[in-house]
C-alpha positions, -999 to +999 in steps of 0.1 A: +024+295-378+001+301-358+012+288-327+042+305-326+023+341-329+030+345-363-002+360-385-007+349-416+003+370-446-019+382-484+013+360-495+002+334-468-035+326-481-022+330-515-004+303-509-022+280-489-054+286-516-034+274-544-025+245-527-062+241-518-067+239-557-040+219-564-053+191-539-096+202-546-089+207-513-130+225-509-134+227-468-096+241-463-108+263-494-138+276-476-126+275-447-097+304-454-121+322-481-140+329-446-111+339-430-103+363-459-126+379-456-132+385-423-092+399-424-114+422-452-090+403-479-117+396-505-114+425-524-075+422-531-059+413-567-034+386-562-064+368-535-091+369-560-070+354-585-059+323-563-098+319-552-108+322-581-084+295-595-098+269-561-125+274-576-118+264-612-108+232-598-138+221-574-156+235-609-138+216-633-129+181-603-171+173-604-199+180-602-206+161-557-180+200-549-211+220-558-241+219-537-211+227-509-202+252-529-237+270-530-239+260-492-211+285-483-215+305-514-182+309-521-190+324-555-215+351-540-191+368-526-168+366-552-191+379-583-204+418-557-224+442-566-188+463-567-178+438-595-149+461-622-137+449-651-096+441-645-072+419-652-085+387-637-124+389-658-115+359-682-111+340-645-147+353-640-160+349-665-144+312-673-163+302-637-194+321-651-195+304-679-189+271-662-218+277-640-242+294-665-239+282-697-221+247-690-238+230-656-277+246-666-287+218-649-276+236-614-315+246-612-302+263-579-291+294-599-323+302-595-332+306-564-299+315-551-310+355-552-275+370-544-251+347-568-278+356-592-278+392-589-237+394-586-240+375-628-267+398-641-253+430-627-213+417-637-229+410-666-246+443-675-212+463-667-197+437-694-226+452-713-238+415-722-277+419-715-287+390-732-269+367-704-277+387-677-316+389-690-308+353-692-299+350-657-331+377-643-357+353-662-340+318-643-342+336-612-372+326-590-375+341-564-369+382-580-359+411-547-356+447-557-317+441-559-323+415-583-353+444-604-328+473-599-296+453-614-316+445-649-331+479-656-296+494-647-286+469-675-304+484-704-298+514-690-264+515-692-268+495-726-290+523-739-324+502-740-342+529-726-374+517-737-370+480-722-354+493-689-387+515-681-411+489-690-392+469-668-392+494-641-429+493-649-432+456-639-412+458-613-437+482-593-468+467-611-452+427-597-457+445-556-417+451-556-413+480-535-385+508-552-355+518-533-335+549-548-313+528-568-342+526-590-355+559-584-321+564-599-320+544-627-359+560-633-342+593-636-312+586-654-337+570-688-362+591-684-333+622-680-321+605-716-354+611-732-357+647-722-383+634-705-397+661-680-429+656-673-426+621-668-395+627-643-412+649-622-442+618-615-400+598-605-394+624-587-422+628-571-430+588-563-394+595-549-409+619-525-440+599-510-412+567-510-386+594-485-362+592-508-357+627-531-333+644-504-307+611-495-274+622-517-278+594-547-318+602-558-316+644-551-275+643-574-298+625-597-326+648-595-300+675-603-290+665-627-317+651-646-332+685-639-305+708-652-304+686-681-342+690-690-329+728-689-348+730-651-325+749-637-340+766-611-360+729-598-321+717-597-309+745-578-335+740-552-332+703-549-289+712-541-301+731-521-327+713-502-300+687-499-295+681-459-261+669-477-244+670-508-210+667-526-184+682-549-207+650-574-239+672-567-226+705-581-209+698-608-243+684-615-250+714-614-231+732-627-233+713-663-262+723-657-256+766-660-235+760-689-261+737-712-280+765-704-260+802-718-257+809-675-222+810-676-218+834-647-239+813-625-218+783-630-190+805-620-207+809-588-216+777-578-179+769-589-165+802-566-187+782-536-176+750-540-135+763-540-148+784-509-172+751-492 
């Protein structure tokens, strides 16, 4: 097919992966998966199903394949941070269960940061905070993404106390927070209406150079508006070198929550005119 100059399509790759799964062919499956990534097709839902079916067959065939899969890191690329629950979720959970619960002897799971971070993120987004924490504790080397994923999981699960404790522990252990860390911290404290604590996090973000990044800036606008410091929220938005509809919506919502309807309308009209 290639010798004839015909380019493979998504259907082609899906068919080949299906054959790889049937033959339990690790090497060819890895090659096809690498090509899928290079072509930017690794987020395609149809190919995701074929990839997961291939992985399940490899896992079911014997432990000798697992170390090779670890080296290839094909699982880690599939379980990326953009995971959203969808119709392939049952297949994913089956793979994860086999790895984490059925195969606890696979100690490399604790040393593969990319895979471990993806598992923590996935469990957090599914609301399975206990399994997320189990994977977090298993990790030998925790990077900023590891801590962020675990903190975000607690924030999403409304366990603010544990999120705050983990954020503080992260800094105690010398891990430098990034803009995601600061955004998570600001969100969880805003939910407690803890303005003074939020101001301390804001000051730390300034020192670290993250104050006016889009992600932290939006969170600051939301936080100050939620804590009834609407003037400060407006000032943050005005200082941001880049703002978007999310940051302006946060300010509009803040004005509405603080019974400043005319100001909310003014910002809305500015958004329409932009």
